[in-house]
N, C-alpha and C positions, 0 to 999 in steps of 0.2 A: 621136926625133920630139918637138917641143914643140907646145903648144897655147895659145899666147899669147892671152889674153883670155878663155879659158874659165873658168868659176866652179865650185867645188867646196864642199860642206858636208860636214864629217866630224865625227861624233858620237864620244864617248869619245876625244877628241884627245889627252888627256893620259895615255892608258894605254899599254901596250906596243905594241900593234898600231896604235892611233890615231897615236902620235908617229911611227912609220915611214911610215904612210900620208901624213900631212900633209907629212913631209920630201920623200917621192918625187913628190907631186903638185906641190909648190911648185917642185922642181927641173925638172919637166916643163913648167912655165909656167903652171899653173893659178893663179888667185887664190883662195885658200883661206880659208873661214871655219870656224875651229876651235872646236867645242864641248866644254867640259869643266868639271870642278869644281874642279881644282888651279889656283888663280890664279897661283902662282909658276911652274908648268910652262907655263901659257898665255902668261905674259910672256916665258919664255925661248924658246917656240917663235916668237912674233912677233919677238923680236929676232934669232933665228938664221936665219929665212927670210923674206926680203922677199916682200910680198904675202900674208902671213897675217895674218887679222884674228882676235883671240882674242875668244870670247864666253863668259861664265860661264853655265852651264846645269846645274841639278841635275834629273837625269831621274827621280829619285824623286818629283817633283812635277809629273806630266805635264799637269795642268791648267793649269799657269802657263806652259808652253812656248810657247803661241800668242803671248803677248806678248814673248817673248824671240827667237823665230826671226825673222831678218832679213826684211824685205820686198823681195824681188828681182823684177826683171823677167824674168830667164832663169836657170836653173840647169842646167848640164851633167851634174853628178854629185852624187849624195847617197850617202855611204858611212857606214852604221851599224856602228860599231865598238865602241860602249858595251855593257857587260854585267857582271853580278855573278854569282856562283857559290857562294853559300852552301851549307854542307852541314848537313843535319839529316834525321833520320828522320821519317817521316810523323807519328808520335806527338809530335814535339817541333816540328813546323812549325806555327807559329801563324798566325792570320789575318793578323797584322801581317807576318810574314816572307813569306807567300805574296804579299801585296799589294805589298811592295817589290820582290820579284824580278820578279814580272809588270809592274809599272809600269816598271822600269828596262829590262828585256829585251824588252818587247813594246809595251806601252801607249804608252810615250815615242816608240818608233820609228814607230808608227802616227800619232801625233799630229804629230809633225815632218813626216813624209812628207805626211800630209794638208794642213798648212799650206803647204807648198812645192809642191804639185801644179801650181798655175797656173804657176810659174815652170819647173818641170820640162816641162810640156806645151809651153811656149813654145820651149824649146830641143830638144824631142824627146830628152829627157836619160835618164839611166841611174841606176838605184837598185841599190845593192849591200848586201846583208845579210850579216854575218858571223855564222854559225850555229855549232853545235857540231860535233863529229866526226860523219862521215856514218854514218847508221844507229844512232846511240846511242839507247839505249831501256832502260827497266827498270832503272836504276842505283840499288842501295840507297844511301839517305841522300842522294839527289839528285832527289827527285820533282819539287820545284819548279823547279829549274833546267832539268831535261831537259823537263818540261812547258812551261816558257816558251819554249824553243827549237823545240818542236813547233808551238807557237802562232806563232812567227815564221816557220817555213816555210809555213804556211798563209796568213799575211799576205802573204808575197812571192808565193806562187801566185795568191792572189785578185787582187793588184794587178796581176801580169802580165796576167792575163786581162781584167781591167776597162779597163786603159789602153793595151792594144794598138792600139786605134783612134787613140790620140793619138801613137803612134810611142814610147812609153816602152819602154825596155829594163829589165828586172829580173833581177838575178843574185843567187842564194843561194851562199855559198862556205862549204864544210864542212871546216875544218882540223882535223887530228888531233894537237892539241897544238902550240902556238906557245910558244917560250921567253920567256915574259914573267913578271913578278913574280907575276901572278894564278895562272899555271899551277903556278909553285912553291909558292905557299900553298896551292892545292888539292891538290897531291901530297903535302904534308906533312900535310894534314888526313886524307888517305886512308892516312897512314903508308907512303907509297912514295917511293922515291928519285927524284931529279931529275936526269937526264942531259942537258945541252943538245945532246950529239950525236945524241940520238933525238927531237929536236924541230926544228920548222920555225924558222927565224930570223924574226923580224918583218919585216925587210927583204925577205926572200924573199917572204913573203905579201904585202907591199906591192906588190912587182913584178908578182906574179900578178894582183893587183886592177887595177893600171895596164894590163896587158895585155888584160884583160876590157874595161876602158873603151875601149880602142883597136881593139876588133873591127870589122872593115868594116861598113858601115851596112846590108848585106844579111843580116846574121846576127848573132846574139848568144849568149853562154853563159847558159843558163838555171840550171843547178846544176853546181857543181864541187867535187869532193872533192880535198882535199890532203893527202897522206900524206908524213911524213918519211922521209928517206934516211939511214941511219946514216953519220955521217962519222967519219974516223979509223980 
């Protein structure tokens, strides 16, 4: 099923998940506005997928995002894929690191959503937040990251309750390990081996996101845990 004429905004578009999401949305007929920091990858995305508009955005500076977010009459889908996952014990987590992780993982998502709410309301659109593995809590050396994802869940739940009257649908997706460069880096930091066969492919997660967007108008997925199935 294609959705010619529908518009989507994807954050973290140059990351492992974001790249796959942009590709599948574009193939499905969406006009995609791709937000990311990697200018070369943004250019490659626009070249590879017709209908993709690259937008440079540094989510570590959320106060500047309001001037970067495009002015749209309507927006059918907003997919938040951006995130950082630095490791540090509480003793080593400086205020600067706390601020950076919270800014990128939560505050930027809130600011972009706030700026695009009029367009989302006009389309009775759908907001998707990519969270961490379902039930993750109390992870040593990861307090800032896990805390940011708990805050992201609360943002999604509050948004869903507040915007139900406007017909917005809000979905939180909790994938337990997606085979991306970020996951490989995190597992190296935790001194764990990385086996792609025990991870979800980015393309698979992108397909799940697209399926959530395609849910019939009388219902929607609010929370979805995604677990990898060992391959091979």
